[in-house]
Each structure stands twice: as structure tokens, then as C-alpha cells.
VEXMARVEX-618494 format. One record per residue: residue in one letter; x, y negated, z negated of N, C-alpha, C in turn. Coordinates in steps of 0.02 Angstrom, whole numbers, plus 50000, padded with zeros to 5 digits. Each point is the difference from the previous one (the first is absolute). Layout:
// residues N
AXYZXYZXYZ...
//
This chain:
// residues 155
X500065149350063499274998049982499924991849988X500534998149965500024992050002500074997150065X500335002450052500164997550058499245000350033X499775005550001499275001550022499534994049987X499894999249934499674995449953500094992150029X500634998650006500224994250022499794998150071X499985004950054499934999350061499114999950000X499665002749964499294999850001499774993449967X500334997249945499804994049987500214994850048X500565000750039500254994750045499485000050060X499735006050024499515001050049499414996649971X499715000149950499364997449969500114992249999X500594997449980500154993649988499904997350077X500365003950037499984996150079499344999950034X499625006449973499264998950026499684994849965X500074997349948499764993749972500274994750031X500654999450027500284993750040499554999650061X500005006150029499585000350070499324996549991X499585002549951499364997949986499984993349990X500474996249966500104993949979500084995050073X500485002650036500104996850057499315000250041X499685004450000499505001150050499424994849973X499894999349934499604995149966500224992450018X500744998649998500174994650003499854997750093X500235005350036499754998550067499344998250014X499465003549979499344998650005499844993349967X500344997549946499914993649971500324994950060X500475001150015500274995350054499574998250060X499835006950024499605000150073499324996849979X499754999249934499334997449988500144992449998X500574997949973500054992649996500364996350053X500355002150046500244997850056499534995550054X499355003450006499544996750049499674993149955X499925000749930499754996349956500544993450003X500625000350007500404995349990499904994550049X499915002750060499884995750060499434994349990X499475002749977499414996349987500054996049938X500365002749947500144994649950500384994850024X500565001150037500484994850025499674994650039X499465002750043499614995150042499614996349960X499685001649941499624995749950500404994949972X500585002349964500444996149968500244994150050X500185002350063500164994850051499544994650017X499375002550006499314995349997499994995149945X500125003649937499934995549944500634994449997X500585002350016500624995550015499804994650051X499765001950057499834994650053499374995349970X499635002549962499464995549978500234995349943X500535002349963500244995449941500494995450045X500315001450052500394994750040499564994650033X499495003150038499554996050042499484995849954X499745002649950499464996749961500204997649935X500665001249980500264998849934499655002049947X499665006450001499535001449953500305007949980X500185001349947500195006849980499365004049996X500035005350047499625005950000499825001949946X499275001949969499725002549947499925008350009X500045001450054499815006950016500615003450043X500115005249957500615004450025499815007250016X500315004050052499775007049992500275003549938X499725005349995500295003549939500665003450021X500475000249956500685002550014499965007749996X500155002550056500015008349992500785002950001X499985004349959500685002749992500095006849996X500555003150030499965007149992500255003249930X499675005149988500305004449937500605004350020X500564997549982500685003150018500215002649937X500285007150000500155003849938500695002550025X500465002249949500705001750010500115004749941X499555002149958500045004049950500365007450010X499685002750042500375006750028500604999950023X500134994650037500794999150018500424998749936X499764996449955500444998149939499995007349965X499525004150001500095006849957500415004250039X500074999950073500395003150035500754998349981X500134993349998500754999149984500145000649930X499514998949955500215001249922500075007749988X499565004150037500105006749989500525004350034X500354997250045500455002250046499735004150050X499474998750011499645004750066500274997050059X500234993950003500304997950073500645003050010X500225003549957500705003050026499965006050033X499415002550009499845006050046499754997150072X500044993350011499784997850062500754998450029X500115002250078500604997950026500064992450003X500614998349992500174992049996499674995950059X500095002750063499704995450059499295000149984X499685005249979499264999049994499774995449932X500465001349948499794995049945500144993550015X500484997650040500044993750033499264996950036X499725004250035499534998350033499364999049949X499985004449960499394999849934500304992949960X500504999849978500144993749967499854994450038X500184999050073499804994450038499254998349997X499595005150007499294999249985499804996749941X500365002249947499834997349924500324992050001X500564999250036500144993349991499634995550043X499675002050050499574996650043499294998749953X499865004349968499364999449956500204995049947X500635000649970500224994849947499874993750029X500284998550065499904993550026499314998850007X499475002850026499344999550010499794998249926X500165003449951499684998649930500294994249980X500524997750007500344993349980499704994250035X499895000650061499644995250039499274999449977X499705004949992499335000949983499874996149921X500495001249957499934997649942500124991949994X500424998250055499994992650007499454997950022X499645001850052499384998050031499554999949947X499885004749967499485000749947500144993449951X500574998649980500164995249958499844992450034X500254999950064499824994250038499344999250012X499515004450016499385000050010499614996449945X500185002249938499694996749948500204992749997X500684999450008500274993349994499594994250048X499955002450057499744996050055499254999049978X499615004349975499214998849973500084994649957X500594998449956499944994849952500394994050008X500395000450056500344993850026499814997950056X499894994150010499814997350070500464997450045X500715003249995500434996550043500145005050061X500174996250057500215003450056500535004949998X500494998249958500595005249997499775005249970X499575001449956499875007249966499645003550062X499564996650039499635003950051500485001650061X500454995850009500415002550065500495004749974X500325000049941500465004649977499565006849998X499425000049971499615006050002500005003250065X499814995350060499895003250061500755003550025X500544996549984500595002650016500065007349983X499815000649925500105007649980499505004650022X499404997550026499515004150035500405002650057X500244995850042500395001050059500525005949987X500384997749948500555005849977499725006749986X499385000349971499745006449979499795003050068X499704995950053499815002450058500655003350038X500544997949989500565004250026500205005149959X500114999149931500225005549953499615005950003X499364999550005499545006149992499995004250055X500094997550071499985005050054500715004649993X500504995849985500725003549991499925004949950X499604999149946500045004349947499575007150026X499514998450032499565005150027500455005250037X500494997050058500455003950031500465004349956X500274996749946500415003149959499775006349964X499334999249972499695005049970499715005750051X499934998550059499795004650049500635004750007X500554997250010500625003150001500065004249948X500034998349948500105003749936499545006349985X499324998150022499475006150000500285004950059X500244997650058500195005750040500625004249983X500444996849954500525003749966499695005049955X499474997649965499655004449948499505005050021X500064999950064499475005650033499314997350002X499914994650026499324996850002499855000650076
//
């Protein structure tokens, strides 16, 4: 009976992981096309700063994906991941590692976005642009990792 209950709990937890991955995927798919527009507007602002020596007063609103990892943490803490074959668990863990990288990059971008609005230096703006480029590379890679994990989870 305990074994049956453990299997049921593990299955329910993995269902939550699947739903969380689907949510994260839709968030990344929403943000990817917005990044290019943001990047173009920030590059225009940097060009204006360099050409006119005037720090821009208007910046685009910073858009950020809502990334979650609570279900995966629950799966780890509850031991639900032990029912997943190791090769599949590796794919799921890779998806969450990609999401962690996206979140870390986005946290930095959010902080830097606030910084450039209050500091009129070219270094702040050019550094921000570098990390937007980095996000533009990390996010599509995370999308592929999540899709692979969802395939394994039966999506």
C-alpha cells in the first residue's frame, strides 16, 4: 500500500513538473520575439548617446519571463524524481538548468535596466546590451531543452 501511495504521489508531482515546464515554455516563447525589439531600441539609445552625447531619457519597458521551478524542487525534495529513469531525469534537469541560467540573466538585466535609468554612462548601457544579447542566446536554447523534457514527460 505504501509503495502504491508513493508511486501515486510521484506521478502527481511529475504532473506538476510537466505543467510547470509548459508554463515556462509559454513564457519563453512570449519573451523571445520581444527581446529583439528591446535590443534594437537600446542599441538606438546607445547610438544616440555616442552620436549626440546626450543620455536618452526614454527607454523601452523591460519585459521579463515569469520562470518557476517550485514543482521541480518539490519533486526533488519529495523523492519523486527517483521514479524517473536516470537518462530521462538528466534531460529534465538540463531543462531546469537552462531555466536557471535564463532567470539569473534576467535578474541581472532587471537590475541593470534600473541602473541605466539613473546613471548616464555609456558603460551601463553597453553592458546592458551585452546581456540582452546573452538572453537572446540563452532563451532559445532553454526552449529546446524544455521541449525535449516535455517529450519525455509525454507532451
